[in-house]
KOLDO-16956 format. One record per residue (C-alpha): x, y, z. Coordinates in steps of 0.1 Angstrom, whole numbers. Each point is the difference from the previous one (the first is absolute). Layout:
<lodrens>
[[X; Y; Z]]
...
</lodrens>
This chain:
<lodrens>
[[1412; 696; 987]]
[[14; 35; 7]]
[[-10; 34; -11]]
[[28; 19; -18]]
[[-4; 37; -7]]
[[18; 12; -32]]
[[4; 37; -3]]
[[8; 13; -35]]
[[23; 29; -6]]
[[-30; 23; -5]]
[[-15; -10; 34]]
[[-26; -24; -13]]
[[-5; -29; 25]]
[[-10; -35; -7]]
[[-8; -24; 29]]
[[3; -35; -13]]
[[-5; -35; 16]]
[[31; -20; -7]]
[[1; -38; 6]]
[[25; -13; 25]]
[[32; -11; -19]]
[[-6; 23; -29]]
[[25; 28; -6]]
[[-10; 37; 3]]
[[8; 2; -37]]
[[-25; -28; -8]]
[[-26; 18; 21]]
[[4; 31; -20]]
[[0; -17; -34]]
[[-30; -22; 8]]
[[-20; 31; 10]]
[[10; 24; -27]]
[[20; 24; 22]]
[[18; 24; -22]]
[[37; 7; 8]]
[[13; -36; 3]]
[[10; -16; -33]]
[[17; -32; 10]]
[[16; -7; -34]]
[[19; -31; 11]]
[[-30; -15; 18]]
[[17; 0; 34]]
[[32; -17; -11]]
[[23; 26; 16]]
[[12; 9; -35]]
[[-12; 36; -3]]
[[-9; 29; 23]]
[[-34; 9; -14]]
[[-18; -9; 32]]
[[19; 25; 21]]
[[-19; 14; 29]]
[[6; 19; 33]]
[[-10; -18; 31]]
[[-17; 24; 24]]
[[24; 9; 29]]
[[-23; -16; 26]]
[[3; -34; -18]]
[[37; -2; -5]]
[[7; -22; 30]]
[[-27; -25; -10]]
[[10; -4; -37]]
[[36; -11; 8]]
[[31; 10; -19]]
[[6; -5; -37]]
[[23; -28; -12]]
[[32; 8; -17]]
[[-15; -9; -33]]
[[-30; 23; 6]]
[[23; 29; 11]]
[[21; -5; -32]]
[[-31; 0; -22]]
[[-14; 31; 17]]
[[30; 18; -15]]
[[-17; -4; -34]]
[[-31; 18; 11]]
[[-8; 32; -19]]
[[-14; 19; 30]]
[[19; 12; 30]]
[[13; -27; 23]]
[[-8; 7; 37]]
[[7; -19; 32]]
[[-36; -14; -2]]
[[3; -11; -36]]
[[-10; -36; -7]]
[[-10; -21; -30]]
[[-36; -9; 6]]
[[6; -35; -15]]
[[22; -8; 30]]
[[-26; 10; 26]]
[[-22; -29; 8]]
[[-34; 5; 17]]
[[-9; -16; 33]]
[[-24; 9; 28]]
[[30; 18; 15]]
[[-2; 25; -29]]
[[-37; 7; 3]]
[[-2; 38; -5]]
[[33; 4; -18]]
[[3; 33; -18]]
[[23; 4; -31]]
[[5; 31; -21]]
[[7; -2; -37]]
[[26; 21; -19]]
[[-10; 23; -27]]
[[13; -24; -27]]
[[15; -35; -2]]
[[18; 9; -32]]
</lodrens>
């Protein structure tokens, strides 16, 4: 189990316990965090779980796959160097304390 901090566009913070193996998207959806929609349920078929990984966590979250990078192009919010699809970030003890920021809108 790891604690993930989700920071909404307006600054509201949610610290959530997320089970090992669950995605950051699942953690948000299971705990009612606003700002992540996850229309495709984590199937890498939409970009409605776009998030920005806090700069201090970039090295620990790895690099996005080519498929994720291509899907990010469909995101409605600005794509940045730290943009990720939260359905592709899987929680482990190594990500305990992860901080992700959410865009203003997923549409």
